[in-house]
PQR file of N, CA, C, O and H, with PARSE charges and radii, in Angstrom:
ATOM      1  N   MET A   1       0.839  -1.188   0.000 -0.4000 1.5000
ATOM      2  CA  MET A   1       0.000   0.000   0.000 -0.0000 2.0000
ATOM      3  C   MET A   1       0.879   1.244   0.000  0.5500 1.7000
ATOM      4  O   MET A   1       1.925   1.305   0.646 -0.5500 1.4000
ATOM      5  N   ILE A   2       0.418   2.207  -0.735 -0.4000 1.5000
ATOM      6  CA  ILE A   2       1.121   3.483  -0.779 -0.0000 2.0000
ATOM      7  C   ILE A   2       0.210   4.532  -0.137  0.5500 1.7000
ATOM      8  O   ILE A   2      -0.939   4.719  -0.536 -0.5500 1.4000
ATOM      9  H   ILE A   2      -0.432   2.158  -1.259  0.4000 1.0000
ATOM     10  N   TYR A   3       0.761   5.200   0.860 -0.4000 1.5000
ATOM     11  CA  TYR A   3       0.008   6.250   1.542 -0.0000 2.0000
ATOM     12  C   TYR A   3       0.530   7.604   1.073  0.5500 1.7000
ATOM     13  O   TYR A   3       1.721   7.894   1.187 -0.5500 1.4000
ATOM     14  H   TYR A   3       1.694   5.048   1.184  0.4000 1.0000
ATOM     15  N   ASP A   4      -0.355   8.414   0.553 -0.4000 1.5000
ATOM     16  CA  ASP A   4       0.020   9.761   0.134 -0.0000 2.0000
ATOM     17  C   ASP A   4      -0.217  10.710   1.297  0.5500 1.7000
ATOM     18  O   ASP A   4      -1.350  10.913   1.735 -0.5500 1.4000
ATOM     19  H   ASP A   4      -1.323   8.178   0.460  0.4000 1.0000
ATOM     20  N   ILE A   5       0.864  11.283   1.783 -0.4000 1.5000
ATOM     21  CA  ILE A   5       0.773  12.251   2.868 -0.0000 2.0000
ATOM     22  C   ILE A   5       0.834  13.639   2.249  0.5500 1.7000
ATOM     23  O   ILE A   5       1.824  13.969   1.595 -0.5500 1.4000
ATOM     24  H   ILE A   5       1.784  11.118   1.427  0.4000 1.0000
ATOM     25  N   PRO A   6      -0.197  14.465   2.434 -0.5600 1.5000
ATOM     26  CA  PRO A   6      -0.175  15.802   1.826  0.2800 2.0000
ATOM     27  C   PRO A   6       0.874  16.688   2.488  0.5500 1.7000
ATOM     28  O   PRO A   6       1.115  16.617   3.693 -0.5500 1.4000
ATOM     29  N   ASP A   7       1.484  17.518   1.662 -0.4000 1.5000
ATOM     30  CA  ASP A   7       2.477  18.469   2.152 -0.0000 2.0000
ATOM     31  C   ASP A   7       1.742  19.601   2.876  0.5500 1.7000
ATOM     32  O   ASP A   7       0.930  20.284   2.252 -0.5500 1.4000
ATOM     33  H   ASP A   7       1.289  17.576   0.683  0.4000 1.0000
ATOM     34  N   PRO A   8       1.997  19.823   4.163 -0.5600 1.5000
ATOM     35  CA  PRO A   8       1.247  20.861   4.892  0.2800 2.0000
ATOM     36  C   PRO A   8       1.540  22.264   4.381  0.5500 1.7000
ATOM     37  O   PRO A   8       0.650  23.114   4.397 -0.5500 1.4000
ATOM     38  N   PHE A   9       2.778  22.535   3.922 -0.4000 1.5000
ATOM     39  CA  PHE A   9       3.092  23.875   3.428 -0.0000 2.0000
ATOM     40  C   PHE A   9       2.360  24.164   2.125  0.5500 1.7000
ATOM     41  O   PHE A   9       1.826  25.258   1.942 -0.5500 1.4000
ATOM     42  H   PHE A   9       3.501  21.844   3.910  0.4000 1.0000
ATOM     43  N   ALA A  10       2.331  23.191   1.220 -0.4000 1.5000
ATOM     44  CA  ALA A  10       1.627  23.388  -0.051 -0.0000 2.0000
ATOM     45  C   ALA A  10       0.133  23.593   0.182  0.5500 1.7000
ATOM     46  O   ALA A  10      -0.496  24.403  -0.498 -0.5500 1.4000
ATOM     47  H   ALA A  10       2.764  22.302   1.369  0.4000 1.0000
ATOM     48  N   THR A  11      -0.433  22.867   1.135 -0.4000 1.5000
ATOM     49  CA  THR A  11      -1.844  23.030   1.465 -0.0000 2.0000
ATOM     50  C   THR A  11      -2.102  24.415   2.042  0.5500 1.7000
ATOM     51  O   THR A  11      -3.105  25.048   1.713 -0.5500 1.4000
ATOM     52  H   THR A  11       0.078  22.209   1.688  0.4000 1.0000
ATOM     53  N   PHE A  12      -1.196  24.894   2.909 -0.4000 1.5000
ATOM     54  CA  PHE A  12      -1.331  26.228   3.509 -0.0000 2.0000
ATOM     55  C   PHE A  12      -1.295  27.310   2.440  0.5500 1.7000
ATOM     56  O   PHE A  12      -2.131  28.214   2.445 -0.5500 1.4000
ATOM     57  H   PHE A  12      -0.381  24.380   3.177  0.4000 1.0000
ATOM     58  N   VAL A  13      -0.332  27.227   1.521 -0.4000 1.5000
ATOM     59  CA  VAL A  13      -0.203  28.241   0.473 -0.0000 2.0000
ATOM     60  C   VAL A  13      -1.412  28.211  -0.451  0.5500 1.7000
ATOM     61  O   VAL A  13      -1.912  29.264  -0.847 -0.5500 1.4000
ATOM     62  H   VAL A  13       0.347  26.492   1.517  0.4000 1.0000
ATOM     63  N   ALA A  14      -1.885  27.032  -0.797 -0.4000 1.5000
ATOM     64  CA  ALA A  14      -3.061  26.924  -1.672 -0.0000 2.0000
ATOM     65  C   ALA A  14      -4.290  27.528  -1.008  0.5500 1.7000
ATOM     66  O   ALA A  14      -5.081  28.191  -1.678 -0.5500 1.4000
ATOM     67  H   ALA A  14      -1.479  26.177  -0.475  0.4000 1.0000
ATOM     68  N   ASN A  15      -4.469  27.315   0.287 -0.4000 1.5000
ATOM     69  CA  ASN A  15      -5.623  27.871   0.995 -0.0000 2.0000
ATOM     70  C   ASN A  15      -5.489  29.371   1.210  0.5500 1.7000
ATOM     71  O   ASN A  15      -6.485  30.094   1.173 -0.5500 1.4000
ATOM     72  H   ASN A  15      -3.826  26.776   0.831  0.4000 1.0000
ATOM     73  N   LYS A  16      -4.260  29.850   1.436 -0.4000 1.5000
ATOM     74  CA  LYS A  16      -4.044  31.274   1.705 -0.0000 2.0000
ATOM     75  C   LYS A  16      -4.378  32.126   0.482  0.5500 1.7000
ATOM     76  O   LYS A  16      -4.998  33.182   0.609 -0.5500 1.4000
ATOM     77  H   LYS A  16      -3.450  29.264   1.466  0.4000 1.0000
ATOM     78  N   TYR A  17      -3.971  31.670  -0.692 -0.4000 1.5000
ATOM     79  CA  TYR A  17      -4.173  32.465  -1.901 -0.0000 2.0000
ATOM     80  C   TYR A  17      -5.323  31.951  -2.764  0.5500 1.7000
ATOM     81  O   TYR A  17      -5.365  32.236  -3.961 -0.5500 1.4000
ATOM     82  H   TYR A  17      -3.468  30.812  -0.795  0.4000 1.0000
ATOM     83  N   SER A  18      -6.243  31.209  -2.187 -0.4000 1.5000
ATOM     84  CA  SER A  18      -7.325  30.634  -2.989 -0.0000 2.0000
ATOM     85  C   SER A  18      -8.283  31.688  -3.532  0.5500 1.7000
ATOM     86  O   SER A  18      -8.842  31.501  -4.613 -0.5500 1.4000
ATOM     87  H   SER A  18      -6.209  30.978  -1.215  0.4000 1.0000
ATOM     88  N   ASN A  19      -8.489  32.787  -2.817 -0.4000 1.5000
ATOM     89  CA  ASN A  19      -9.429  33.803  -3.290 -0.0000 2.0000
ATOM     90  C   ASN A  19      -8.736  35.103  -3.695  0.5500 1.7000
ATOM     91  O   ASN A  19      -9.396  36.136  -3.811 -0.5500 1.4000
ATOM     92  H   ASN A  19      -8.035  32.939  -1.939  0.4000 1.0000
ATOM     93  N   ALA A  20      -7.437  35.072  -3.910 -0.4000 1.5000
ATOM     94  CA  ALA A  20      -6.709  36.266  -4.330 -0.0000 2.0000
ATOM     95  C   ALA A  20      -6.945  36.508  -5.812  0.5500 1.7000
ATOM     96  O   ALA A  20      -6.787  35.597  -6.624 -0.5500 1.4000
ATOM     97  H   ALA A  20      -6.902  34.233  -3.816  0.4000 1.0000
ATOM     98  N   LYS A  21      -7.316  37.712  -6.163 -0.4000 1.5000
ATOM     99  CA  LYS A  21      -7.591  38.046  -7.557 -0.0000 2.0000
ATOM    100  C   LYS A  21      -6.506  38.918  -8.168  0.5500 1.7000
ATOM    101  O   LYS A  21      -6.054  38.647  -9.280 -0.5500 1.4000
ATOM    102  H   LYS A  21      -7.445  38.453  -5.503  0.4000 1.0000
ATOM    103  N   GLY A  22      -6.085  39.946  -7.471 -0.4000 1.5000
ATOM    104  CA  GLY A  22      -5.172  40.910  -8.074 -0.0000 2.0000
ATOM    105  C   GLY A  22      -5.963  41.950  -8.846  0.5500 1.7000
ATOM    106  O   GLY A  22      -7.130  42.208  -8.552 -0.5500 1.4000
ATOM    107  H   GLY A  22      -6.452  40.166  -6.567  0.4000 1.0000
ATOM    108  N   MET A  23      -5.309  42.546  -9.844 -0.4000 1.5000
ATOM    109  CA  MET A  23      -5.968  43.565 -10.650 -0.0000 2.0000
ATOM    110  C   MET A  23      -6.959  42.915 -11.609  0.5500 1.7000
ATOM    111  O   MET A  23      -6.646  41.928 -12.275 -0.5500 1.4000
ATOM    112  H   MET A  23      -4.361  42.337 -10.084  0.4000 1.0000
ATOM    113  N   VAL A  24      -8.150  43.483 -11.666 -0.4000 1.5000
ATOM    114  CA  VAL A  24      -9.207  42.951 -12.531 -0.0000 2.0000
ATOM    115  C   VAL A  24      -9.692  44.074 -13.440  0.5500 1.7000
ATOM    116  O   VAL A  24      -9.910  45.199 -12.988 -0.5500 1.4000
ATOM    117  H   VAL A  24      -8.404  44.285 -11.126  0.4000 1.0000
ATOM    118  N   TYR A  25      -9.859  43.762 -14.725 -0.4000 1.5000
ATOM    119  CA  TYR A  25     -10.341  44.759 -15.684 -0.0000 2.0000
ATOM    120  C   TYR A  25     -11.853  44.624 -15.837  0.5500 1.7000
ATOM    121  O   TYR A  25     -12.369  43.544 -16.123 -0.5500 1.4000
ATOM    122  H   TYR A  25      -9.681  42.849 -15.092  0.4000 1.0000
ATOM    123  N   ASP A  26     -12.547  45.737 -15.642 -0.4000 1.5000
ATOM    124  CA  ASP A  26     -13.992  45.771 -15.827 -0.0000 2.0000
ATOM    125  C   ASP A  26     -14.265  46.303 -17.232  0.5500 1.7000
ATOM    126  O   ASP A  26     -14.006  47.470 -17.525 -0.5500 1.4000
ATOM    127  H   ASP A  26     -12.127  46.615 -15.410  0.4000 1.0000
ATOM    128  N   PHE A  27     -14.782  45.448 -18.082 -0.4000 1.5000
ATOM    129  CA  PHE A  27     -14.978  45.799 -19.484 -0.0000 2.0000
ATOM    130  C   PHE A  27     -16.017  46.904 -19.676  0.5500 1.7000
ATOM    131  O   PHE A  27     -15.857  47.753 -20.554 -0.5500 1.4000
ATOM    132  H   PHE A  27     -14.993  44.500 -17.844  0.4000 1.0000
ATOM    133  N   PHE A  28     -17.068  46.904 -18.875 -0.4000 1.5000
ATOM    134  CA  PHE A  28     -18.161  47.856 -19.073 -0.0000 2.0000
ATOM    135  C   PHE A  28     -17.783  49.273 -18.654  0.5500 1.7000
ATOM    136  O   PHE A  28     -18.159  50.232 -19.327 -0.5500 1.4000
ATOM    137  H   PHE A  28     -17.198  46.214 -18.162  0.4000 1.0000
ATOM    138  N   THR A  29     -17.047  49.419 -17.556 -0.4000 1.5000
ATOM    139  CA  THR A  29     -16.626  50.762 -17.135 -0.0000 2.0000
ATOM    140  C   THR A  29     -15.269  51.138 -17.702  0.5500 1.7000
ATOM    141  O   THR A  29     -14.831  52.280 -17.567 -0.5500 1.4000
ATOM    142  H   THR A  29     -16.741  48.639 -17.010  0.4000 1.0000
ATOM    143  N   LYS A  30     -14.595  50.171 -18.343 -0.4000 1.5000
ATOM    144  CA  LYS A  30     -13.261  50.373 -18.920 -0.0000 2.0000
ATOM    145  C   LYS A  30     -12.275  50.863 -17.870  0.5500 1.7000
ATOM    146  O   LYS A  30     -11.503  51.791 -18.113 -0.5500 1.4000
ATOM    147  H   LYS A  30     -14.951  49.243 -18.452  0.4000 1.0000
ATOM    148  N   GLU A  31     -12.309  50.225 -16.690 -0.4000 1.5000
ATOM    149  CA  GLU A  31     -11.411  50.569 -15.590 -0.0000 2.0000
ATOM    150  C   GLU A  31     -10.806  49.308 -14.992  0.5500 1.7000
ATOM    151  O   GLU A  31     -11.367  48.217 -15.093 -0.5500 1.4000
ATOM    152  H   GLU A  31     -12.936  49.472 -16.493  0.4000 1.0000
ATOM    153  N   TRP A  32      -9.664  49.483 -14.376 -0.4000 1.5000
ATOM    154  CA  TRP A  32      -9.040  48.432 -13.587 -0.0000 2.0000
ATOM    155  C   TRP A  32      -9.412  48.661 -12.139  0.5500 1.7000
ATOM    156  O   TRP A  32      -9.489  49.803 -11.687 -0.5500 1.4000
ATOM    157  H   TRP A  32      -9.208  50.370 -14.294  0.4000 1.0000
ATOM    158  N   TYR A  33      -9.645  47.580 -11.407 -0.4000 1.5000
ATOM    159  CA  TYR A  33      -9.893  47.740  -9.976 -0.0000 2.0000
ATOM    160  C   TYR A  33      -9.180  46.647  -9.197  0.5500 1.7000
ATOM    161  O   TYR A  33      -8.855  45.584  -9.726 -0.5500 1.4000
ATOM    162  H   TYR A  33      -9.583  46.652 -11.775  0.4000 1.0000
ATOM    163  N   LEU A  34      -8.951  46.941  -7.936 -0.4000 1.5000
ATOM    164  CA  LEU A  34      -8.187  46.063  -7.068 -0.0000 2.0000
ATOM    165  C   LEU A  34      -8.703  46.218  -5.652  0.5500 1.7000
ATOM    166  O   LEU A  34      -8.938  47.336  -5.195 -0.5500 1.4000
ATOM    167  H   LEU A  34      -9.215  47.805  -7.507  0.4000 1.0000
ATOM    168  N   LYS A  35      -8.879  45.123  -4.963 -0.4000 1.5000
ATOM    169  CA  LYS A  35      -9.245  45.167  -3.549 -0.0000 2.0000
ATOM    170  C   LYS A  35      -7.948  45.023  -2.758  0.5500 1.7000
ATOM    171  O   LYS A  35      -7.268  44.001  -2.855 -0.5500 1.4000
ATOM    172  H   LYS A  35      -8.688  44.214  -5.334  0.4000 1.0000
ATOM    173  N   THR A  36      -7.608  46.045  -1.976 -0.4000 1.5000
ATOM    174  CA  THR A  36      -6.322  46.054  -1.281 -0.0000 2.0000
ATOM    175  C   THR A  36      -6.271  44.992  -0.196  0.5500 1.7000
ATOM    176  O   THR A  36      -7.278  44.665   0.432 -0.5500 1.4000
ATOM    177  H   THR A  36      -8.160  46.875  -1.897  0.4000 1.0000
ATOM    178  N   ALA A  37      -5.070  44.463   0.007 -0.4000 1.5000
ATOM    179  CA  ALA A  37      -4.874  43.429   1.019 -0.0000 2.0000
ATOM    180  C   ALA A  37      -4.773  44.029   2.423  0.5500 1.7000
ATOM    181  O   ALA A  37      -5.110  43.369   3.406 -0.5500 1.4000
ATOM    182  H   ALA A  37      -4.252  44.728  -0.502  0.4000 1.0000
ATOM    183  N   CYS A  38      -4.312  45.276   2.518 -0.4000 1.5000
ATOM    184  CA  CYS A  38      -4.080  45.860   3.836 -0.0000 2.0000
ATOM    185  C   CYS A  38      -5.376  46.229   4.557  0.5500 1.7000
ATOM    186  O   CYS A  38      -5.493  46.023   5.765 -0.5500 1.4000
ATOM    187  H   CYS A  38      -4.039  45.812   1.719  0.4000 1.0000
ATOM    188  N   CYS A  39      -6.346  46.773   3.824 -0.4000 1.5000
ATOM    189  CA  CYS A  39      -7.570  47.199   4.499 -0.0000 2.0000
ATOM    190  C   CYS A  39      -8.845  46.749   3.792  0.5500 1.7000
ATOM    191  O   CYS A  39      -9.937  46.912   4.336 -0.5500 1.4000
ATOM    192  H   CYS A  39      -6.250  46.941   2.843  0.4000 1.0000
ATOM    193  N   GLY A  40      -8.728  46.186   2.589 -0.4000 1.5000
ATOM    194  CA  GLY A  40      -9.900  45.709   1.879 -0.0000 2.0000
ATOM    195  C   GLY A  40     -10.618  46.766   1.072  0.5500 1.7000
ATOM    196  O   GLY A  40     -11.695  46.503   0.538 -0.5500 1.4000
ATOM    197  H   GLY A  40      -7.841  46.053   2.146  0.4000 1.0000
ATOM    198  N   GLU A  41     -10.048  47.964   0.970 -0.4000 1.5000
ATOM    199  CA  GLU A  41     -10.679  49.031   0.192 -0.0000 2.0000
ATOM    200  C   GLU A  41     -10.490  48.761  -1.300  0.5500 1.7000
ATOM    201  O   GLU A  41      -9.460  48.225  -1.711 -0.5500 1.4000
ATOM    202  H   GLU A  41      -9.173  48.178   1.404  0.4000 1.0000
ATOM    203  N   GLU A  42     -11.475  49.131  -2.105 -0.4000 1.5000
ATOM    204  CA  GLU A  42     -11.376  48.943  -3.545 -0.0000 2.0000
ATOM    205  C   GLU A  42     -10.826  50.204  -4.192  0.5500 1.7000
ATOM    206  O   GLU A  42     -11.285  51.312  -3.916 -0.5500 1.4000
ATOM    207  H   GLU A  42     -12.311  49.566  -1.771  0.4000 1.0000
ATOM    208  N   LEU A  43      -9.839  50.018  -5.055 -0.4000 1.5000
ATOM    209  CA  LEU A  43      -9.214  51.128  -5.771 -0.0000 2.0000
ATOM    210  C   LEU A  43      -9.529  50.989  -7.250  0.5500 1.7000
ATOM    211  O   LEU A  43      -9.581  49.877  -7.776 -0.5500 1.4000
ATOM    212  H   LEU A  43      -9.467  49.117  -5.279  0.4000 1.0000
ATOM    213  N   TYR A  44      -9.741  52.118  -7.926 -0.4000 1.5000
ATOM    214  CA  TYR A  44     -10.075  52.128  -9.345 -0.0000 2.0000
ATOM    215  C   TYR A  44      -9.120  53.041 -10.091  0.5500 1.7000
ATOM    216  O   TYR A  44      -8.696  54.066  -9.558 -0.5500 1.4000
ATOM    217  H   TYR A  44      -9.699  53.021  -7.499  0.4000 1.0000
ATOM    218  N   ALA A  45      -8.772  52.672 -11.343 -0.4000 1.5000
ATOM    219  CA  ALA A  45      -7.897  53.493 -12.171 -0.0000 2.0000
ATOM    220  C   ALA A  45      -8.141  53.162 -13.642  0.5500 1.7000
ATOM    221  O   ALA A  45      -8.622  52.077 -13.969 -0.5500 1.4000
ATOM    222  H   ALA A  45      -9.117  51.839 -11.777  0.4000 1.0000
ATOM    223  N   PRO A  46      -7.803  54.109 -14.533 -0.5600 1.5000
ATOM    224  CA  PRO A  46      -8.032  53.867 -15.955  0.2800 2.0000
ATOM    225  C   PRO A  46      -7.054  52.871 -16.588  0.5500 1.7000
ATOM    226  O   PRO A  46      -7.378  52.257 -17.604 -0.5500 1.4000
ATOM    227  N   ASN A  47      -5.856  52.701 -15.999 -0.4000 1.5000
ATOM    228  CA  ASN A  47      -4.895  51.736 -16.541 -0.0000 2.0000
ATOM    229  C   ASN A  47      -4.093  51.096 -15.403  0.5500 1.7000
ATOM    230  O   ASN A  47      -4.162  51.543 -14.258 -0.5500 1.4000
ATOM    231  H   ASN A  47      -5.592  53.201 -15.173  0.4000 1.0000
ATOM    232  N   LYS A  48      -3.338  50.053 -15.727 -0.4000 1.5000
ATOM    233  CA  LYS A  48      -2.626  49.288 -14.702 -0.0000 2.0000
ATOM    234  C   LYS A  48      -1.505  50.099 -14.053  0.5500 1.7000
ATOM    235  O   LYS A  48      -1.259  49.972 -12.854 -0.5500 1.4000
ATOM    236  H   LYS A  48      -3.282  49.689 -16.657  0.4000 1.0000
ATOM    237  N   LYS A  49      -0.833  50.923 -14.836 -0.4000 1.5000
ATOM    238  CA  LYS A  49       0.272  51.719 -14.291 -0.0000 2.0000
ATOM    239  C   LYS A  49      -0.237  52.692 -13.223  0.5500 1.7000
ATOM    240  O   LYS A  49       0.371  52.829 -12.161 -0.5500 1.4000
ATOM    241  H   LYS A  49      -1.033  51.026 -15.810  0.4000 1.0000
ATOM    242  N   THR A  50      -1.325  53.347 -13.503 -0.4000 1.5000
ATOM    243  CA  THR A  50      -1.911  54.282 -12.541 -0.0000 2.0000
ATOM    244  C   THR A  50      -2.424  53.548 -11.311  0.5500 1.7000
ATOM    245  O   THR A  50      -2.286  54.039 -10.191 -0.5500 1.4000
ATOM    246  H   THR A  50      -1.819  53.236 -14.366  0.4000 1.0000
ATOM    247  N   LEU A  51      -3.015  52.376 -11.514 -0.4000 1.5000
ATOM    248  CA  LEU A  51      -3.510  51.595 -10.385 -0.0000 2.0000
ATOM    249  C   LEU A  51      -2.370  51.161  -9.469  0.5500 1.7000
ATOM    250  O   LEU A  51      -2.526  51.151  -8.248 -0.5500 1.4000
ATOM    251  H   LEU A  51      -3.127  51.978 -12.424  0.4000 1.0000
ATOM    252  N   THR A  52      -1.236  50.807 -10.043 -0.4000 1.5000
ATOM    253  CA  THR A  52      -0.074  50.433  -9.234 -0.0000 2.0000
ATOM    254  C   THR A  52       0.396  51.618  -8.403  0.5500 1.7000
ATOM    255  O   THR A  52       0.717  51.459  -7.225 -0.5500 1.4000
ATOM    256  H   THR A  52      -1.110  50.815 -11.035  0.4000 1.0000
ATOM    257  N   LYS A  53       0.442  52.803  -9.001 -0.4000 1.5000
ATOM    258  CA  LYS A  53       0.853  54.007  -8.261 -0.0000 2.0000
ATOM    259  C   LYS A  53      -0.123  54.322  -7.132  0.5500 1.7000
ATOM    260  O   LYS A  53       0.288  54.661  -6.023 -0.5500 1.4000
ATOM    261  H   LYS A  53       0.181  52.933  -9.958  0.4000 1.0000
ATOM    262  N   ILE A  54      -1.418  54.207  -7.424 -0.4000 1.5000
ATOM    263  CA  ILE A  54      -2.435  54.473  -6.403 -0.0000 2.0000
ATOM    264  C   ILE A  54      -2.323  53.460  -5.265  0.5500 1.7000
ATOM    265  O   ILE A  54      -2.429  53.821  -4.093 -0.5500 1.4000
ATOM    266  H   ILE A  54      -1.751  53.932  -8.326  0.4000 1.0000
ATOM    267  N   ARG A  55      -2.109  52.195  -5.615 -0.4000 1.5000
ATOM    268  CA  ARG A  55      -1.994  51.138  -4.600 -0.0000 2.0000
ATOM    269  C   ARG A  55      -0.792  51.378  -3.691  0.5500 1.7000
ATOM    270  O   ARG A  55      -0.899  51.257  -2.471 -0.5500 1.4000
ATOM    271  H   ARG A  55      -2.023  51.902  -6.567  0.4000 1.0000
ATOM    272  N   LEU A  56       0.343  51.717  -4.280 -0.4000 1.5000
ATOM    273  CA  LEU A  56       1.540  51.963  -3.473 -0.0000 2.0000
ATOM    274  C   LEU A  56       1.354  53.183  -2.578  0.5500 1.7000
ATOM    275  O   LEU A  56       1.718  53.147  -1.402 -0.5500 1.4000
ATOM    276  H   LEU A  56       0.430  51.815  -5.271  0.4000 1.0000
ATOM    277  N   TYR A  57       0.791  54.264  -3.119 -0.4000 1.5000
ATOM    278  CA  TYR A  57       0.545  55.451  -2.304 -0.0000 2.0000
ATOM    279  C   TYR A  57      -0.422  55.134  -1.167  0.5500 1.7000
ATOM    280  O   TYR A  57      -0.205  55.538  -0.025 -0.5500 1.4000
ATOM    281  H   TYR A  57       0.495  54.293  -4.074  0.4000 1.0000
ATOM    282  N   HIS A  58      -1.488  54.409  -1.489 -0.4000 1.5000
ATOM    283  CA  HIS A  58      -2.501  54.085  -0.486 -0.0000 2.0000
ATOM    284  C   HIS A  58      -1.914  53.226   0.631  0.5500 1.7000
ATOM    285  O   HIS A  58      -2.105  53.519   1.811 -0.5500 1.4000
ATOM    286  H   HIS A  58      -1.665  54.081  -2.417  0.4000 1.0000
ATOM    287  N   SER A  59      -1.204  52.171   0.257 -0.4000 1.5000
ATOM    288  CA  SER A  59      -0.702  51.261   1.300 -0.0000 2.0000
ATOM    289  C   SER A  59       0.408  51.907   2.120  0.5500 1.7000
ATOM    290  O   SER A  59       0.522  51.635   3.315 -0.5500 1.4000
ATOM    291  H   SER A  59      -1.049  51.933  -0.702  0.4000 1.0000
ATOM    292  N   ARG A  60       1.223  52.751   1.510 -0.4000 1.5000
ATOM    293  CA  ARG A  60       2.337  53.365   2.253 -0.0000 2.0000
ATOM    294  C   ARG A  60       1.912  54.547   3.096  0.5500 1.7000
ATOM    295  O   ARG A  60       2.370  54.699   4.229 -0.5500 1.4000
ATOM    296  H   ARG A  60       1.131  52.973   0.539  0.4000 1.0000
ATOM    297  N   ASN A  61       1.040  55.387   2.559 -0.4000 1.5000
ATOM    298  CA  ASN A  61       0.739  56.645   3.229 -0.0000 2.0000
ATOM    299  C   ASN A  61      -0.582  56.670   3.974  0.5500 1.7000
ATOM    300  O   ASN A  61      -0.684  57.327   5.010 -0.5500 1.4000
ATOM    301  H   ASN A  61       0.668  55.264   1.639  0.4000 1.0000
ATOM    302  N   GLU A  62      -1.592  55.976   3.479 -0.4000 1.5000
ATOM    303  CA  GLU A  62      -2.897  56.030   4.134 -0.0000 2.0000
ATOM    304  C   GLU A  62      -3.092  54.918   5.148  0.5500 1.7000
ATOM    305  O   GLU A  62      -3.565  55.165   6.257 -0.5500 1.4000
ATOM    306  H   GLU A  62      -1.509  55.442   2.638  0.4000 1.0000
ATOM    307  N   CYS A  63      -2.737  53.708   4.781 -0.4000 1.5000
ATOM    308  CA  CYS A  63      -2.971  52.572   5.701 -0.0000 2.0000
ATOM    309  C   CYS A  63      -1.851  52.411   6.722  0.5500 1.7000
ATOM    310  O   CYS A  63      -2.115  52.179   7.901 -0.5500 1.4000
ATOM    311  H   CYS A  63      -2.354  53.507   3.880  0.4000 1.0000
ATOM    312  N   LEU A  64      -0.609  52.532   6.277 -0.4000 1.5000
ATOM    313  CA  LEU A  64       0.518  52.293   7.185 -0.0000 2.0000
ATOM    314  C   LEU A  64       1.146  53.585   7.707  0.5500 1.7000
ATOM    315  O   LEU A  64       2.165  53.547   8.397 -0.5500 1.4000
ATOM    316  H   LEU A  64      -0.395  52.721   5.319  0.4000 1.0000
ATOM    317  N   ASN A  65       0.549  54.713   7.383 -0.4000 1.5000
ATOM    318  CA  ASN A  65       1.000  56.028   7.878 -0.0000 2.0000
ATOM    319  C   ASN A  65       2.458  56.288   7.589  0.5500 1.7000
ATOM    320  O   ASN A  65       3.197  56.723   8.471 -0.5500 1.4000
ATOM    321  H   ASN A  65      -0.278  54.744   6.822  0.4000 1.0000
ATOM    322  N   GLY A  66       2.885  56.028   6.366 -0.4000 1.5000
ATOM    323  CA  GLY A  66       4.235  56.361   5.930 -0.0000 2.0000
ATOM    324  C   GLY A  66       5.308  55.479   6.514  0.5500 1.7000
ATOM    325  O   GLY A  66       6.386  55.960   6.865 -0.5500 1.4000
ATOM    326  H   GLY A  66       2.285  55.674   5.649  0.4000 1.0000
ATOM    327  N   TYR A  67       5.031  54.197   6.623 -0.4000 1.5000
ATOM    328  CA  TYR A  67       5.945  53.221   7.222 -0.0000 2.0000
ATOM    329  C   TYR A  67       7.358  53.690   7.185  0.5500 1.7000
ATOM    330  O   TYR A  67       8.255  52.986   7.649 -0.5500 1.4000
ATOM    331  H   TYR A  67       4.156  53.806   6.338  0.4000 1.0000
TER
END
């Protein structure tokens, strides 16, 4: 008999990131949006570059108070 023992680290990582989306493009509004990991607020921008800048500013200055 062969017993398959699941790897606990692989199971942890799979469960941790199971509902992570990242940047999502909304076709109807023609905007990118992202739900931040730090506070759960939704950010919107016309393109990915702007959304990245908004995300970095938000997480560094608004949520973490200028870490």
